[in-house]
N, C-alpha and C positions, 0 to 999 in steps of 0.2 A: 165334965167340962162347956165352959161358953163358949160361944166363937165370938166373938163382934167383929163388925165391917166399921172399920172408922173410913172418915171420907178420904182420908190418906192414900188405906188401902185401893181405896173406888180410882181417886187420882190416879195411883199406880195404876191399876190396872187397862184406863181410859189410855193411858201417855202410850201402856205395852201396845196396845192393838191399833192405835193409832201407828207407832212406827213399825210395827208391820205391815202396815196396809202400806205405810208409804215408799218403804224397803219391797215390796212386792212391783207397785207401782214403779219404782226403780228399776228394778229389774225386769219387768215386760218394755217396760219401755228403753232397755239396751239392748234388748230381744230382739226388738223393731228396729234400731238402727241398726243392728249386725244385719239381716235381712235384707236393706235397703240402701246397706251401703256399697254397692255394684261402681257406685259412678266415683265417690271418694275414694277405691279401692284400685278403680280404673285411675284417674289423674296421681296418687301413690305413686301406684307402680307401672303407669305406663310414662305420663307424662312428664313427672317431677324428678322422677329413678335421676340419679347419677350421673351426666353424658359422657363418664367414661365407662359405664357399664352400659355389658352388651342387653339388644331386644330383649323381654324374654319373651316363648312362645305366644303366648298367652298375648301379645300384645302385637304382634304381627300382620294378621288378616281382624277384618269386620265378624266372622265368623268365629273366628278365636276369641275377640274381645264381648260379643254374646254369648256363648258359653263359658268364657268363666267370668263374667260381670257381669251375672242377674241381668237376660237378656239386655243389655245395655245398647241402646241404638245408639252409635257415635256420631254419623250422620244428621243425624233427629238434632242429637246435645248441640251438634257445631251451627247449624240451619237457626238452632235457638237464639245461641250469641249471637251470631251474626246480622240476628231479624233486630233484638236488642241495639245493637253497635247500629243500625244502619238507624234504626228511630231515635234514637241521641245524636248523630250523625245530620238527620234530614231539622233535629231542632233546632242548631249549632247553624246550620246553613241560613235557614231560614230568621234569620237572627233573634230567636226565642231563648236561646241559650248561651249568647256570645259571650256575656258575662262570666267570666271564671270564680266569682265569688255565688250564682245562681248553678253553675255547672257542677261545681262539688258539692255543692249542699243536694243537686239531685240525685247525686249519685249513694251520696250518701243514706240520703234516704229511701235508694233501693228502687226508685223510679229511673234512673239512667243508667248504660254502661259507659264503662272510661272504650274511650274511642281516640284513636292516633291522631293527636294535634302538633301542628305547629308549632313554635316558642310565640309569643305575641310580639316579641320585635320582626321575627322573620314575612318578609314582602309576600305572599301568597301568587298575588298578579304577577311578579318578576321570576318566574321560571329560571330562566337563565342567572338569574341569584342565587339560585337554590343550590343547596353542596347535596350530594346523591344522596346521601342520610332521608333528607330534608325533601327532597321529591319523592321519596319512597312512603315519608309520610303523610305528604300530599295524596297523591296516587291512590293510597289505599283510605285517605278518607272520604272521598271524593270516587272511590269505587263504594263505599258505602252510601257516603249523601245523594250518589243518583243512578245508582245498580239496583237490581234485584239478584244477584247470583252472588257465590262466593267468587273470589278469585287469588290469587297469589299473592298478593303485596296483603291483603286479609289478612290472608291463612296466615301470614307471619304477626301478626296479630290477637290471636285465638290460640292457646296455649295447646291444648286439644290436636287441634288444624295443626300446625305447627308441627306439632312433635311424633303426630302420623305422616303428616308427607315426609317430614326428614330421615324417620322407617321406612320408608317404603311400603306400609303398613296398608294405607290406599292411598288409588289415585284420583284425583279430585277434576282432572280433566283439563289444568292448568299447565 
């Protein structure tokens, strides 16, 4: 009996090898995501958890967060977000990003962070005419644009900070 290998057989073998290689690559990437998923797990379990649910033990202190979420440094995470927001606020305050379309495009490109902004029709110069909510927005924006540290108004616009502060997990000093 003679075995003949046709082009179709070779094609099928090559495709099976490629499929196996792709499956292996996909599984290894899934493993990497599971190992580096500390931040996403933290956000899912501690930040975006339903408000009526009790704060899990793993979210009640910096040490518990580090131990549970693969060494996650939440202060560094929050500071990184605050720094990006501050950079964006400074660009807006300087006039570089005053056009709403340029601001939205900058966010879409990942170069800017969303920052608290007053509606275009609010006169920021007349603080007495601002509602309490608008005053809070203005305070947070100017804390970002002019300050160099985390403040209570800014914390309200960073989901991780707001959740940890509300839960009493971290004392941010304000």
